GUFITOR-291842 format. One record per residue (C-alpha): residue number from 1; chain; y, x, z. Coordinates in nm, 3 decimals, padded with zeros to 5 digits. Layout:
N
node k: NUM | c: A | c2: Y | c1: X | c3: Z
...
//
This chain:
283
node k: 1 | c: A | c2: -00.101 | c1: 12.241 | c3: 08.291
node k: 2 | c: A | c2: 00.055 | c1: 11.910 | c3: 08.210
node k: 3 | c: A | c2: -00.077 | c1: 11.762 | c3: 08.535
node k: 4 | c: A | c2: 00.090 | c1: 12.044 | c3: 08.727
node k: 5 | c: A | c2: 00.426 | c1: 11.983 | c3: 08.564
node k: 6 | c: A | c2: 00.395 | c1: 11.610 | c3: 08.626
node k: 7 | c: A | c2: 00.326 | c1: 11.673 | c3: 08.994
node k: 8 | c: A | c2: 00.636 | c1: 11.896 | c3: 09.027
node k: 9 | c: A | c2: 00.854 | c1: 11.628 | c3: 08.868
node k: 10 | c: A | c2: 00.699 | c1: 11.370 | c3: 09.095
node k: 11 | c: A | c2: 00.774 | c1: 11.584 | c3: 09.399
node k: 12 | c: A | c2: 01.140 | c1: 11.630 | c3: 09.298
node k: 13 | c: A | c2: 01.172 | c1: 11.259 | c3: 09.236
node k: 14 | c: A | c2: 01.022 | c1: 11.179 | c3: 09.573
node k: 15 | c: A | c2: 01.266 | c1: 11.418 | c3: 09.743
node k: 16 | c: A | c2: 01.558 | c1: 11.256 | c3: 09.560
node k: 17 | c: A | c2: 01.446 | c1: 10.908 | c3: 09.664
node k: 18 | c: A | c2: 01.397 | c1: 11.022 | c3: 10.019
node k: 19 | c: A | c2: 01.744 | c1: 11.178 | c3: 10.031
node k: 20 | c: A | c2: 01.895 | c1: 10.870 | c3: 09.869
node k: 21 | c: A | c2: 01.728 | c1: 10.648 | c3: 10.126
node k: 22 | c: A | c2: 01.863 | c1: 10.868 | c3: 10.402
node k: 23 | c: A | c2: 02.219 | c1: 10.871 | c3: 10.260
node k: 24 | c: A | c2: 02.232 | c1: 10.510 | c3: 10.143
node k: 25 | c: A | c2: 02.314 | c1: 10.359 | c3: 10.484
node k: 26 | c: A | c2: 02.585 | c1: 10.619 | c3: 10.544
node k: 27 | c: A | c2: 02.742 | c1: 10.566 | c3: 10.201
node k: 28 | c: A | c2: 02.724 | c1: 10.190 | c3: 10.235
node k: 29 | c: A | c2: 02.877 | c1: 10.207 | c3: 10.581
node k: 30 | c: A | c2: 03.156 | c1: 10.436 | c3: 10.457
node k: 31 | c: A | c2: 03.234 | c1: 10.205 | c3: 10.163
node k: 32 | c: A | c2: 03.240 | c1: 09.894 | c3: 10.381
node k: 33 | c: A | c2: 03.454 | c1: 10.058 | c3: 10.649
node k: 34 | c: A | c2: 03.692 | c1: 10.201 | c3: 10.386
node k: 35 | c: A | c2: 03.725 | c1: 09.853 | c3: 10.229
node k: 36 | c: A | c2: 03.797 | c1: 09.696 | c3: 10.568
node k: 37 | c: A | c2: 04.053 | c1: 09.964 | c3: 10.649
node k: 38 | c: A | c2: 04.222 | c1: 09.905 | c3: 10.315
node k: 39 | c: A | c2: 04.238 | c1: 09.526 | c3: 10.361
node k: 40 | c: A | c2: 04.363 | c1: 09.548 | c3: 10.720
node k: 41 | c: A | c2: 04.609 | c1: 09.825 | c3: 10.632
node k: 42 | c: A | c2: 04.752 | c1: 09.627 | c3: 10.336
node k: 43 | c: A | c2: 04.796 | c1: 09.324 | c3: 10.560
node k: 44 | c: A | c2: 04.974 | c1: 09.533 | c3: 10.825
node k: 45 | c: A | c2: 05.202 | c1: 09.690 | c3: 10.561
node k: 46 | c: A | c2: 05.308 | c1: 09.344 | c3: 10.439
node k: 47 | c: A | c2: 05.385 | c1: 09.238 | c3: 10.797
node k: 48 | c: A | c2: 05.584 | c1: 09.557 | c3: 10.864
node k: 49 | c: A | c2: 05.778 | c1: 09.503 | c3: 10.539
node k: 50 | c: A | c2: 05.873 | c1: 09.145 | c3: 10.634
node k: 51 | c: A | c2: 05.973 | c1: 09.243 | c3: 10.988
node k: 52 | c: A | c2: 06.181 | c1: 09.534 | c3: 10.856
node k: 53 | c: A | c2: 06.360 | c1: 09.311 | c3: 10.603
node k: 54 | c: A | c2: 06.454 | c1: 09.063 | c3: 10.876
node k: 55 | c: A | c2: 06.576 | c1: 09.343 | c3: 11.104
node k: 56 | c: A | c2: 06.795 | c1: 09.489 | c3: 10.828
node k: 57 | c: A | c2: 06.943 | c1: 09.147 | c3: 10.747
node k: 58 | c: A | c2: 07.026 | c1: 09.085 | c3: 11.114
node k: 59 | c: A | c2: 07.214 | c1: 09.416 | c3: 11.120
node k: 60 | c: A | c2: 07.395 | c1: 09.319 | c3: 10.798
node k: 61 | c: A | c2: 07.298 | c1: 09.645 | c3: 10.634
node k: 62 | c: A | c2: 07.410 | c1: 09.719 | c3: 10.277
node k: 63 | c: A | c2: 07.181 | c1: 09.556 | c3: 10.021
node k: 64 | c: A | c2: 07.127 | c1: 09.881 | c3: 09.829
node k: 65 | c: A | c2: 07.031 | c1: 10.065 | c3: 10.147
node k: 66 | c: A | c2: 06.801 | c1: 09.779 | c3: 10.251
node k: 67 | c: A | c2: 06.609 | c1: 09.796 | c3: 09.925
node k: 68 | c: A | c2: 06.582 | c1: 10.171 | c3: 09.933
node k: 69 | c: A | c2: 06.462 | c1: 10.196 | c3: 10.293
node k: 70 | c: A | c2: 06.213 | c1: 09.909 | c3: 10.251
node k: 71 | c: A | c2: 06.068 | c1: 10.067 | c3: 09.937
node k: 72 | c: A | c2: 06.057 | c1: 10.409 | c3: 10.106
node k: 73 | c: A | c2: 05.876 | c1: 10.271 | c3: 10.412
node k: 74 | c: A | c2: 05.631 | c1: 10.082 | c3: 10.187
node k: 75 | c: A | c2: 05.552 | c1: 10.390 | c3: 09.980
node k: 76 | c: A | c2: 05.500 | c1: 10.610 | c3: 10.286
node k: 77 | c: A | c2: 05.268 | c1: 10.356 | c3: 10.450
node k: 78 | c: A | c2: 05.070 | c1: 10.311 | c3: 10.128
node k: 79 | c: A | c2: 05.026 | c1: 10.687 | c3: 10.094
node k: 80 | c: A | c2: 04.906 | c1: 10.712 | c3: 10.454
node k: 81 | c: A | c2: 04.668 | c1: 10.422 | c3: 10.396
node k: 82 | c: A | c2: 04.532 | c1: 10.592 | c3: 10.083
node k: 83 | c: A | c2: 04.469 | c1: 10.915 | c3: 10.276
node k: 84 | c: A | c2: 04.289 | c1: 10.728 | c3: 10.556
node k: 85 | c: A | c2: 04.070 | c1: 10.537 | c3: 10.308
node k: 86 | c: A | c2: 03.981 | c1: 10.853 | c3: 10.114
node k: 87 | c: A | c2: 03.903 | c1: 11.037 | c3: 10.438
node k: 88 | c: A | c2: 03.677 | c1: 10.751 | c3: 10.546
node k: 89 | c: A | c2: 03.481 | c1: 10.795 | c3: 10.221
node k: 90 | c: A | c2: 03.420 | c1: 11.158 | c3: 10.312
node k: 91 | c: A | c2: 03.658 | c1: 11.321 | c3: 10.066
node k: 92 | c: A | c2: 03.844 | c1: 11.628 | c3: 10.190
node k: 93 | c: A | c2: 04.219 | c1: 11.559 | c3: 10.204
node k: 94 | c: A | c2: 04.333 | c1: 11.921 | c3: 10.197
node k: 95 | c: A | c2: 04.328 | c1: 11.918 | c3: 09.818
node k: 96 | c: A | c2: 04.545 | c1: 11.606 | c3: 09.809
node k: 97 | c: A | c2: 04.795 | c1: 11.762 | c3: 10.048
node k: 98 | c: A | c2: 04.818 | c1: 12.076 | c3: 09.834
node k: 99 | c: A | c2: 04.868 | c1: 11.873 | c3: 09.517
node k: 100 | c: A | c2: 05.138 | c1: 11.656 | c3: 09.677
node k: 101 | c: A | c2: 05.316 | c1: 11.964 | c3: 09.811
node k: 102 | c: A | c2: 05.311 | c1: 12.140 | c3: 09.473
node k: 103 | c: A | c2: 05.427 | c1: 11.826 | c3: 09.293
node k: 104 | c: A | c2: 05.708 | c1: 11.774 | c3: 09.544
node k: 105 | c: A | c2: 05.830 | c1: 12.132 | c3: 09.499
node k: 106 | c: A | c2: 05.826 | c1: 12.104 | c3: 09.119
node k: 107 | c: A | c2: 06.007 | c1: 11.771 | c3: 09.122
node k: 108 | c: A | c2: 06.263 | c1: 11.901 | c3: 09.370
node k: 109 | c: A | c2: 06.345 | c1: 12.203 | c3: 09.151
node k: 110 | c: A | c2: 06.367 | c1: 11.990 | c3: 08.836
node k: 111 | c: A | c2: 06.585 | c1: 11.720 | c3: 08.990
node k: 112 | c: A | c2: 06.827 | c1: 11.915 | c3: 09.209
node k: 113 | c: A | c2: 07.132 | c1: 11.726 | c3: 09.083
node k: 114 | c: A | c2: 06.967 | c1: 11.387 | c3: 09.116
node k: 115 | c: A | c2: 06.846 | c1: 11.471 | c3: 09.466
node k: 116 | c: A | c2: 07.201 | c1: 11.572 | c3: 09.564
node k: 117 | c: A | c2: 07.328 | c1: 11.235 | c3: 09.437
node k: 118 | c: A | c2: 07.041 | c1: 11.063 | c3: 09.617
node k: 119 | c: A | c2: 07.128 | c1: 11.235 | c3: 09.947
node k: 120 | c: A | c2: 07.496 | c1: 11.155 | c3: 09.892
node k: 121 | c: A | c2: 07.412 | c1: 10.789 | c3: 09.836
node k: 122 | c: A | c2: 07.217 | c1: 10.776 | c3: 10.162
node k: 123 | c: A | c2: 07.510 | c1: 10.933 | c3: 10.351
node k: 124 | c: A | c2: 07.759 | c1: 10.690 | c3: 10.196
node k: 125 | c: A | c2: 07.544 | c1: 10.388 | c3: 10.276
node k: 126 | c: A | c2: 07.482 | c1: 10.506 | c3: 10.633
node k: 127 | c: A | c2: 07.826 | c1: 10.642 | c3: 10.727
node k: 128 | c: A | c2: 08.020 | c1: 10.379 | c3: 10.521
node k: 129 | c: A | c2: 08.339 | c1: 10.572 | c3: 10.436
node k: 130 | c: A | c2: 08.410 | c1: 10.283 | c3: 10.199
node k: 131 | c: A | c2: 08.266 | c1: 09.943 | c3: 10.116
node k: 132 | c: A | c2: 08.252 | c1: 09.715 | c3: 09.815
node k: 133 | c: A | c2: 08.605 | c1: 09.587 | c3: 09.748
node k: 134 | c: A | c2: 08.788 | c1: 09.892 | c3: 09.887
node k: 135 | c: A | c2: 09.039 | c1: 10.081 | c3: 09.673
node k: 136 | c: A | c2: 08.968 | c1: 10.455 | c3: 09.698
node k: 137 | c: A | c2: 09.081 | c1: 10.784 | c3: 09.549
node k: 138 | c: A | c2: 08.865 | c1: 11.098 | c3: 09.548
node k: 139 | c: A | c2: 08.978 | c1: 11.460 | c3: 09.542
node k: 140 | c: A | c2: 08.870 | c1: 11.479 | c3: 09.177
node k: 141 | c: A | c2: 09.145 | c1: 11.228 | c3: 09.093
node k: 142 | c: A | c2: 08.923 | c1: 10.924 | c3: 09.031
node k: 143 | c: A | c2: 09.075 | c1: 10.601 | c3: 09.164
node k: 144 | c: A | c2: 08.957 | c1: 10.243 | c3: 09.159
node k: 145 | c: A | c2: 08.818 | c1: 09.942 | c3: 09.341
node k: 146 | c: A | c2: 08.456 | c1: 09.983 | c3: 09.454
node k: 147 | c: A | c2: 08.238 | c1: 09.732 | c3: 09.272
node k: 148 | c: A | c2: 07.889 | c1: 09.857 | c3: 09.353
node k: 149 | c: A | c2: 07.728 | c1: 10.131 | c3: 09.563
node k: 150 | c: A | c2: 07.387 | c1: 10.243 | c3: 09.436
node k: 151 | c: A | c2: 07.157 | c1: 10.515 | c3: 09.562
node k: 152 | c: A | c2: 07.261 | c1: 10.764 | c3: 09.292
node k: 153 | c: A | c2: 07.615 | c1: 10.660 | c3: 09.194
node k: 154 | c: A | c2: 07.912 | c1: 10.441 | c3: 09.280
node k: 155 | c: A | c2: 08.081 | c1: 10.211 | c3: 09.027
node k: 156 | c: A | c2: 08.460 | c1: 10.174 | c3: 09.037
node k: 157 | c: A | c2: 08.701 | c1: 09.953 | c3: 08.843
node k: 158 | c: A | c2: 09.035 | c1: 10.121 | c3: 08.772
node k: 159 | c: A | c2: 09.372 | c1: 09.938 | c3: 08.772
node k: 160 | c: A | c2: 09.347 | c1: 09.958 | c3: 08.389
node k: 161 | c: A | c2: 09.026 | c1: 09.750 | c3: 08.412
node k: 162 | c: A | c2: 08.799 | c1: 10.040 | c3: 08.319
node k: 163 | c: A | c2: 08.454 | c1: 10.099 | c3: 08.468
node k: 164 | c: A | c2: 08.406 | c1: 10.446 | c3: 08.617
node k: 165 | c: A | c2: 08.064 | c1: 10.565 | c3: 08.738
node k: 166 | c: A | c2: 08.095 | c1: 10.847 | c3: 08.994
node k: 167 | c: A | c2: 07.790 | c1: 11.047 | c3: 09.116
node k: 168 | c: A | c2: 07.742 | c1: 11.004 | c3: 09.490
node k: 169 | c: A | c2: 07.698 | c1: 11.377 | c3: 09.535
node k: 170 | c: A | c2: 08.060 | c1: 11.432 | c3: 09.429
node k: 171 | c: A | c2: 08.191 | c1: 11.155 | c3: 09.655
node k: 172 | c: A | c2: 07.997 | c1: 11.266 | c3: 09.962
node k: 173 | c: A | c2: 08.107 | c1: 11.630 | c3: 09.925
node k: 174 | c: A | c2: 08.478 | c1: 11.568 | c3: 09.866
node k: 175 | c: A | c2: 08.767 | c1: 11.408 | c3: 10.049
node k: 176 | c: A | c2: 08.816 | c1: 11.034 | c3: 09.995
node k: 177 | c: A | c2: 09.132 | c1: 10.834 | c3: 10.056
node k: 178 | c: A | c2: 09.052 | c1: 10.472 | c3: 10.142
node k: 179 | c: A | c2: 09.367 | c1: 10.267 | c3: 10.091
node k: 180 | c: A | c2: 09.230 | c1: 09.932 | c3: 10.209
node k: 181 | c: A | c2: 09.009 | c1: 10.024 | c3: 10.505
node k: 182 | c: A | c2: 09.277 | c1: 09.946 | c3: 10.766
node k: 183 | c: A | c2: 09.354 | c1: 09.601 | c3: 10.623
node k: 184 | c: A | c2: 09.721 | c1: 09.689 | c3: 10.563
node k: 185 | c: A | c2: 09.914 | c1: 09.937 | c3: 10.349
node k: 186 | c: A | c2: 10.255 | c1: 10.094 | c3: 10.402
node k: 187 | c: A | c2: 10.485 | c1: 10.140 | c3: 10.105
node k: 188 | c: A | c2: 10.676 | c1: 10.468 | c3: 10.100
node k: 189 | c: A | c2: 10.943 | c1: 10.523 | c3: 09.835
node k: 190 | c: A | c2: 11.282 | c1: 10.699 | c3: 09.817
node k: 191 | c: A | c2: 11.617 | c1: 10.560 | c3: 09.705
node k: 192 | c: A | c2: 11.899 | c1: 10.803 | c3: 09.635
node k: 193 | c: A | c2: 12.263 | c1: 10.722 | c3: 09.715
node k: 194 | c: A | c2: 12.576 | c1: 10.917 | c3: 09.632
node k: 195 | c: A | c2: 12.727 | c1: 11.170 | c3: 09.875
node k: 196 | c: A | c2: 13.035 | c1: 10.957 | c3: 09.945
node k: 197 | c: A | c2: 12.819 | c1: 10.666 | c3: 10.070
node k: 198 | c: A | c2: 12.839 | c1: 10.542 | c3: 10.429
node k: 199 | c: A | c2: 12.475 | c1: 10.610 | c3: 10.525
node k: 200 | c: A | c2: 12.474 | c1: 10.375 | c3: 10.824
node k: 201 | c: A | c2: 12.595 | c1: 10.092 | c3: 10.602
node k: 202 | c: A | c2: 12.335 | c1: 10.175 | c3: 10.336
node k: 203 | c: A | c2: 12.056 | c1: 10.174 | c3: 10.596
node k: 204 | c: A | c2: 12.168 | c1: 09.836 | c3: 10.734
node k: 205 | c: A | c2: 12.176 | c1: 09.686 | c3: 10.385
node k: 206 | c: A | c2: 11.824 | c1: 09.809 | c3: 10.309
node k: 207 | c: A | c2: 11.689 | c1: 09.689 | c3: 10.646
node k: 208 | c: A | c2: 11.840 | c1: 09.343 | c3: 10.589
node k: 209 | c: A | c2: 11.676 | c1: 09.336 | c3: 10.245
node k: 210 | c: A | c2: 11.341 | c1: 09.422 | c3: 10.401
node k: 211 | c: A | c2: 11.376 | c1: 09.147 | c3: 10.665
node k: 212 | c: A | c2: 11.430 | c1: 08.891 | c3: 10.389
node k: 213 | c: A | c2: 11.103 | c1: 08.988 | c3: 10.218
node k: 214 | c: A | c2: 10.832 | c1: 08.734 | c3: 10.301
node k: 215 | c: A | c2: 10.548 | c1: 08.988 | c3: 10.283
node k: 216 | c: A | c2: 10.703 | c1: 09.261 | c3: 10.501
node k: 217 | c: A | c2: 10.535 | c1: 09.287 | c3: 10.840
node k: 218 | c: A | c2: 10.740 | c1: 09.321 | c3: 11.158
node k: 219 | c: A | c2: 10.475 | c1: 09.529 | c3: 11.332
node k: 220 | c: A | c2: 10.472 | c1: 09.819 | c3: 11.269
node k: 221 | c: A | c2: 10.847 | c1: 09.799 | c3: 11.232
node k: 222 | c: A | c2: 11.003 | c1: 09.878 | c3: 10.893
node k: 223 | c: A | c2: 11.197 | c1: 10.204 | c3: 10.866
node k: 224 | c: A | c2: 11.477 | c1: 10.342 | c3: 10.652
node k: 225 | c: A | c2: 11.508 | c1: 10.716 | c3: 10.712
node k: 226 | c: A | c2: 11.734 | c1: 10.983 | c3: 10.563
node k: 227 | c: A | c2: 11.491 | c1: 11.241 | c3: 10.431
node k: 228 | c: A | c2: 11.675 | c1: 11.482 | c3: 10.202
node k: 229 | c: A | c2: 12.014 | c1: 11.607 | c3: 10.090
node k: 230 | c: A | c2: 11.921 | c1: 11.645 | c3: 09.727
node k: 231 | c: A | c2: 12.101 | c1: 11.806 | c3: 09.434
node k: 232 | c: A | c2: 12.237 | c1: 11.478 | c3: 09.302
node k: 233 | c: A | c2: 12.187 | c1: 11.229 | c3: 09.586
node k: 234 | c: A | c2: 12.105 | c1: 11.170 | c3: 09.951
node k: 235 | c: A | c2: 11.753 | c1: 11.027 | c3: 09.965
node k: 236 | c: A | c2: 11.668 | c1: 10.734 | c3: 10.191
node k: 237 | c: A | c2: 11.297 | c1: 10.669 | c3: 10.250
node k: 238 | c: A | c2: 11.195 | c1: 10.301 | c3: 10.270
node k: 239 | c: A | c2: 10.875 | c1: 10.245 | c3: 10.472
node k: 240 | c: A | c2: 10.734 | c1: 09.893 | c3: 10.503
node k: 241 | c: A | c2: 10.386 | c1: 09.759 | c3: 10.585
node k: 242 | c: A | c2: 10.215 | c1: 09.463 | c3: 10.419
node k: 243 | c: A | c2: 09.866 | c1: 09.314 | c3: 10.400
node k: 244 | c: A | c2: 09.643 | c1: 09.465 | c3: 10.131
node k: 245 | c: A | c2: 09.652 | c1: 09.156 | c3: 09.912
node k: 246 | c: A | c2: 10.036 | c1: 09.142 | c3: 09.922
node k: 247 | c: A | c2: 10.112 | c1: 09.513 | c3: 09.895
node k: 248 | c: A | c2: 10.196 | c1: 09.550 | c3: 09.526
node k: 249 | c: A | c2: 10.393 | c1: 09.224 | c3: 09.518
node k: 250 | c: A | c2: 10.601 | c1: 09.337 | c3: 09.816
node k: 251 | c: A | c2: 10.646 | c1: 09.685 | c3: 09.669
node k: 252 | c: A | c2: 10.786 | c1: 09.549 | c3: 09.342
node k: 253 | c: A | c2: 11.010 | c1: 09.294 | c3: 09.515
node k: 254 | c: A | c2: 11.157 | c1: 09.560 | c3: 09.744
node k: 255 | c: A | c2: 11.240 | c1: 09.789 | c3: 09.453
node k: 256 | c: A | c2: 11.421 | c1: 09.507 | c3: 09.274
node k: 257 | c: A | c2: 11.596 | c1: 09.364 | c3: 09.582
node k: 258 | c: A | c2: 11.702 | c1: 09.701 | c3: 09.726
node k: 259 | c: A | c2: 11.870 | c1: 09.804 | c3: 09.400
node k: 260 | c: A | c2: 12.042 | c1: 09.465 | c3: 09.371
node k: 261 | c: A | c2: 12.166 | c1: 09.482 | c3: 09.734
node k: 262 | c: A | c2: 12.310 | c1: 09.831 | c3: 09.688
node k: 263 | c: A | c2: 12.475 | c1: 09.733 | c3: 09.360
node k: 264 | c: A | c2: 12.635 | c1: 09.428 | c3: 09.524
node k: 265 | c: A | c2: 12.771 | c1: 09.649 | c3: 09.803
node k: 266 | c: A | c2: 12.920 | c1: 09.889 | c3: 09.549
node k: 267 | c: A | c2: 12.691 | c1: 10.174 | c3: 09.657
node k: 268 | c: A | c2: 12.609 | c1: 10.404 | c3: 09.368
node k: 269 | c: A | c2: 12.252 | c1: 10.508 | c3: 09.297
node k: 270 | c: A | c2: 12.315 | c1: 10.838 | c3: 09.115
node k: 271 | c: A | c2: 12.091 | c1: 11.009 | c3: 08.867
node k: 272 | c: A | c2: 12.078 | c1: 11.377 | c3: 08.767
node k: 273 | c: A | c2: 12.359 | c1: 11.479 | c3: 08.534
node k: 274 | c: A | c2: 12.445 | c1: 11.804 | c3: 08.359
node k: 275 | c: A | c2: 12.782 | c1: 11.924 | c3: 08.231
node k: 276 | c: A | c2: 12.760 | c1: 12.104 | c3: 07.897
node k: 277 | c: A | c2: 13.040 | c1: 12.342 | c3: 07.796
node k: 278 | c: A | c2: 13.064 | c1: 12.440 | c3: 07.429
node k: 279 | c: A | c2: 13.236 | c1: 12.769 | c3: 07.358
node k: 280 | c: A | c2: 13.373 | c1: 12.862 | c3: 07.019
node k: 281 | c: A | c2: 13.281 | c1: 13.230 | c3: 06.968
node k: 282 | c: A | c2: 13.540 | c1: 13.273 | c3: 06.690
node k: 283 | c: A | c2: 13.816 | c1: 13.226 | c3: 06.942
//
């Protein structure tokens, strides 16, 4: 009885060894080929990464976008390389595809807001509605100078020297006013004069004041336009263009000089007034 059992075990062992001997060359070949594919693929990925970095630098692409695209390309190539290596080893890839799809769906549902900011960052970096150094205002009322554009948010510095972090999803889905994109800005303010003023004289005085300003540009030509017959004054609109870096200096100087010029000419700058009549009810 014991001899019979020993023979059965011996037969199973012999079958196992025979199968192992048959499969050993295939397994060894698969392992070696998978290792070679991995080494060659890793080398190619490094070359593609270096070539891509040089191409992005030649195009002077935004640094944040460069990093993101390079990392994205690297991750995609590494995933493809992993799938090829696993397939070479004889593993079915359908399970991996199902797992990746399920994980992607779960992550997408959990990170909807972050993905919206991510997509907004890509659009901003590609379409470039503003750049670092531009002064912008969004429809939400946020204003400031752009200091940094990341994939998920944009950092602004306000005129009060405060740091504001704005999600890119909000910026990409709302209107943005870029004050510095054109390289120049045009000041636009009203000055009221009294109704008995000679308007032609007032306009000439203001135009002469503008010509004497060192920062006022001649092209496009400055304008002084009558815009409104108001309740207390006739409003004259002063419109002058200056370079971005000189805008606020010119704006302040014009306000000071225009008032002084009108005062020297005896032209009144009125302000709203009310007459109050007090009635004695006992009378």
